[in-house]
ZAMARGU-4260 file (C-alpha; in steps of 0.2 Angstrom, whole numbers, plus 5000, padded with zeros to 4 digits):
<rodrens>
0) 4567/4966/4677 | 4579/4963/4663 | 4596/4956/4667 | 4611/4968/4667 | 4621/4969/4650
5) 4634/4956/4648 | 4652/4963/4645 | 4660/4956/4629 | 4676/4953/4638 | 4681/4946/4655
10) 4685/4958/4669 | 4704/4961/4672 | 4712/4951/4685 | 4729/4952/4693 | 4741/4940/4684
15) 4745/4924/4694 | 4759/4911/4692 | 4753/4894/4686 | 4747/4883/4701 | 4763/4872/4700
20) 4775/4886/4702 | 4772/4889/4721 | 4777/4870/4724 | 4794/4872/4716 | 4803/4878/4732
25) 4795/4863/4741 | 4802/4852/4727 | 4819/4859/4728 | 4819/4857/4747 | 4814/4839/4746
30) 4827/4835/4733 | 4841/4843/4744 | 4835/4833/4759 | 4834/4817/4749 | 4851/4819/4742
35) 4858/4823/4759 | 4850/4807/4766 | 4854/4795/4752 | 4872/4800/4748 | 4878/4811/4763
40) 4897/4808/4759 | 4895/4814/4741 | 4884/4829/4743 | 4889/4845/4752 | 4875/4849/4764
45) 4862/4862/4759 | 4870/4867/4742 | 4854/4866/4733 | 4846/4877/4745 | 4856/4892/4738
50) 4843/4894/4724 | 4828/4892/4735 | 4825/4911/4738 | 4826/4915/4719 | 4814/4901/4715
55) 4802/4907/4729 | 4802/4924/4722 | 4792/4919/4707 | 4777/4915/4717 | 4779/4922/4734
60) 4779/4940/4741 | 4794/4949/4748 | 4791/4944/4766 | 4789/4926/4763 | 4804/4926/4751
65) 4814/4934/4765 | 4808/4921/4777 | 4812/4907/4765 | 4830/4915/4764 | 4832/4914/4783
70) 4825/4896/4783 | 4837/4891/4770 | 4852/4898/4779 | 4846/4890/4796 | 4844/4873/4787
75) 4861/4874/4779 | 4869/4878/4796 | 4860/4863/4804 | 4865/4851/4790 | 4883/4857/4791
80) 4883/4855/4809 | 4877/4837/4807 | 4891/4834/4795 | 4904/4843/4806 | 4908/4856/4793
85) 4899/4871/4799 | 4914/4883/4798 | 4923/4876/4783 | 4927/4889/4770 | 4916/4882/4756
90) 4901/4881/4767 | 4904/4899/4772 | 4904/4904/4754 | 4888/4894/4752 | 4880/4904/4766
95) 4885/4921/4758 | 4879/4915/4741 | 4862/4910/4749 | 4861/4927/4758 | 4864/4936/4741
100) 4852/4925/4732 | 4839/4930/4746 | 4842/4948/4744 | 4840/4947/4725 | 4825/4935/4727
105) 4816/4948/4739 | 4820/4962/4727 | 4814/4951/4712 | 4798/4947/4721 | 4794/4965/4725
110) 4797/4970/4707 | 4786/4956/4701 | 4772/4961/4712 | 4774/4980/4707 | 4774/4975/4689
115) 4758/4964/4691 | 4749/4979/4699 | 4755/4991/4685 | 4749/4978/4672 | 4732/4976/4681
120) 4730/4995/4682 | 4734/4997/4663 | 4723/4982/4658 | 4709/4990/4668 | 4711/5006/4660
125) 4711/4998/4643 | 4695/4988/4647 | 4687/5004/4652 | 4691/5012/4636 | 4686/4997/4627
130) 4669/4997/4635 | 4668/5015/4629 | 4671/5010/4611 | 4662/4993/4612 | 4648/4994/4624
135) 4641/4978/4632 | 4627/4970/4622 | 4610/4972/4630 | 4600/4956/4634 | 4584/4965/4627
140) 4581/4981/4617 | 4565/4988/4610 | 4556/4971/4609 | 4571/4961/4604 | 4581/4948/4613
145) 4599/4950/4609 | 4615/4940/4611 | 4632/4945/4605 | 4650/4939/4605 | 4666/4949/4601
150) 4684/4941/4600 | 4699/4951/4593 | 4712/4941/4584 | 4725/4950/4595 | 4719/4946/4613
155) 4731/4958/4621 | 4724/4973/4611 | 4706/4970/4617 | 4698/4980/4603 | 4701/4975/4585
160) 4694/4980/4568 | 4676/4973/4571 | 4662/4983/4578 | 4644/4982/4584 | 4631/4993/4592
165) 4613/4991/4597 | 4603/5007/4600 | 4585/5008/4606 | 4578/5024/4598 | 4561/5032/4594
170) 4562/5025/4577 | 4564/5007/4584 | 4580/4997/4587 | 4594/5001/4576 | 4609/4989/4575
175) 4626/4990/4567 | 4639/4977/4564 | 4654/4980/4554 | 4672/4976/4550 | 4686/4989/4546
180) 4699/4984/4534 | 4714/4978/4544 | 4714/4973/4563 | 4723/4977/4579 | 4727/4995/4584
185) 4728/5002/4567 | 4709/4999/4565 | 4703/5005/4582 | 4703/5023/4577 | 4691/5020/4562
190) 4680/5008/4573 | 4678/5023/4586 | 4674/5035/4572 | 4661/5024/4564 | 4653/5019/4581
195) 4653/5038/4586 | 4644/5043/4570 | 4631/5029/4572 | 4627/5033/4590 | 4625/5051/4585
200) 4614/5048/4570 | 4604/5033/4575 | 4593/5043/4587 | 4590/5058/4575 | 4589/5051/4558
205) 4573/5043/4552 | 4580/5034/4536 | 4591/5019/4538 | 4599/5022/4521 | 4604/5040/4527
210) 4612/5033/4542 | 4623/5022/4531 | 4627/5037/4520 | 4633/5047/4535 | 4644/5032/4541
215) 4651/5031/4523 | 4656/5050/4524 | 4663/5047/4542 | 4675/5033/4535 | 4679/5044/4520
220) 4684/5058/4531 | 4695/5047/4542 | 4703/5040/4526 | 4707/5058/4520 | 4714/5062/4538
225) 4725/5047/4538 | 4730/5048/4519 | 4724/5030/4516 | 4715/5029/4500 | 4711/5011/4503
230) 4703/5013/4520 | 4685/5006/4520 | 4673/4996/4532 | 4660/4984/4528 | 4644/4985/4538
235) 4626/4979/4540 | 4613/4990/4548 | 4596/4983/4554 | 4581/4991/4560 | 4566/4983/4570
240) 4550/4992/4575 | 4542/4985/4591 | 4528/4974/4587 | 4533/4972/4569 | 4534/4956/4560
245) 4549/4961/4549 | 4566/4969/4550 | 4574/4981/4538 | 4592/4978/4533 | 4605/4989/4523
250) 4620/4979/4518 | 4636/4989/4513 | 4648/4976/4507 | 4646/4965/4522 | 4644/4946/4524
255) 4626/4940/4521 | 4615/4940/4536 | 4607/4923/4540 | 4589/4920/4545 | 4587/4905/4557
260) 4570/4897/4557 | 4571/4880/4566 | 4583/4869/4556 | 4581/4880/4540 | 4595/4893/4538
265) 4592/4906/4524 | 4604/4919/4518 | 4596/4936/4517 | 4598/4943/4500 | 4601/4962/4500
270) 4606/4973/4485 | 4625/4974/4482 | 4632/4990/4489 | 4649/4997/4491 | 4658/4996/4508
275) 4658/5012/4519 | 4671/5024/4513 | 4668/5020/4495 | 4650/5026/4493 | 4656/5041/4484
280) 4661/5030/4469 | 4642/5029/4464 | 4629/5043/4465 | 4619/5043/4481 | 4602/5042/4472
285) 4608/5024/4466 | 4610/5018/4484 | 4597/5004/4487 | 4582/5005/4499 | 4582/4994/4515
290) 4577/4976/4512 | 4562/4971/4522 | 4564/4953/4529 | 4549/4944/4537 | 4552/4937/4554
295) 4541/4921/4557 | 4538/4918/4576 | 4553/4910/4584 | 4565/4915/4570 | 4582/4924/4573
300) 4593/4935/4563 | 4611/4932/4564 | 4624/4946/4559 | 4642/4941/4559 | 4659/4946/4552
305) 4670/4936/4541 | 4680/4930/4556 | 4666/4917/4558 | 4663/4912/4540 | 4681/4913/4535
310) 4688/4903/4550 | 4699/4889/4543 | 4703/4872/4550 | 4720/4863/4549 | 4716/4858/4531
315) 4712/4876/4526 | 4693/4872/4524 | 4681/4887/4529 | 4670/4885/4544 | 4653/4878/4538
320) 4642/4891/4547 | 4625/4887/4539 | 4626/4868/4541 | 4632/4869/4559 | 4618/4880/4564
325) 4606/4869/4555 | 4612/4854/4565 | 4611/4864/4581 | 4592/4865/4579 | 4588/4880/4590
330) 4586/4899/4586 | 4588/4905/4604 | 4600/4920/4603 | 4610/4915/4619 | 4611/4897/4613
335) 4616/4901/4595 | 4630/4913/4602 | 4636/4901/4615 | 4637/4887/4602 | 4647/4897/4589
340) 4659/4904/4603 | 4664/4886/4607 | 4662/4878/4590 | 4672/4891/4579 | 4686/4890/4592
345) 4686/4871/4591 | 4686/4871/4572 | 4699/4884/4569 | 4709/4885/4585 | 4718/4902/4586
350) 4709/4916/4577 | 4717/4923/4562 | 4705/4938/4561 | 4693/4947/4573 | 4676/4939/4576
355) 4660/4948/4580 | 4642/4942/4579 | 4624/4947/4585 | 4609/4936/4586 | 4592/4945/4587
360) 4574/4938/4589 | 4558/4947/4593 | 4551/4944/4611 | 4535/4933/4611 | 4519/4943/4610
</rodrens>
């Protein structure tokens, strides 16, 4: 039985403080006791404990924060009794300050937990919407093994300007990978429109070029609705019929797909086509036919966005995609994607652009 699809993003988890934060109250308590033991005549007993409830509020819940407040007051009284100053005025004000800090710390702790829960809920909703727009990449589809990766440049947005889809249809497997001009929230609407149009046409339209033309019209309508004459999207469409020894590719202004065969990396030459949304600038009859690409046994087709090929290191040099893949020496989709996920990050650090890639290879006969 095929493995379940892998989500392109991790599941939302409740925000947690760094591991060292819960130890801050303990550190503060130790410092106070050390000061009291080393210089008892120079340090007023328990003064540092006044801040303990507020420090505890950053990592503990309201109940434990309130308990910390009670413990701080009790310890202050014990230390004051030891020094014989329990009822002196400045100590009384310390008790009052500690109590007020405890009330504020308990309220702060409650509010922090409430905000964390609201944030978790909002992120869960966002990830649900994200998976509606960008569905998980299936491990297998219509005789193909598939692996994919998606990383938005703005991690908090979850969905950026890159897009992908894999549809197993009666015409074979149809694959779309593209890049909308811009990134972040401004590109999400166009991403959703293009993916919706592709999902609607992939199952009913026999011709791959016609699918591309319909996506072109979808982007053009979106540009008209938004009043953005410069809106466009680059895209590459791929079709694979089960049992075939080749794939068909239509490239609309996108980065050149690669064919991986052992340590040989070949750029797949396709006719130059205008990006989606600009196709009206040339007659439809001039749109090229799909490019047939032979798939030798064990070879893999890699589709990627310019977030991979145009990633830069500290010196401004572009990521050397083909040489890195040639040195990898494997065409396994999973290993290729895993390698690029780590290698691009190590090469470029923080992403300046959205990143998406799909690796596809036929199942062994």
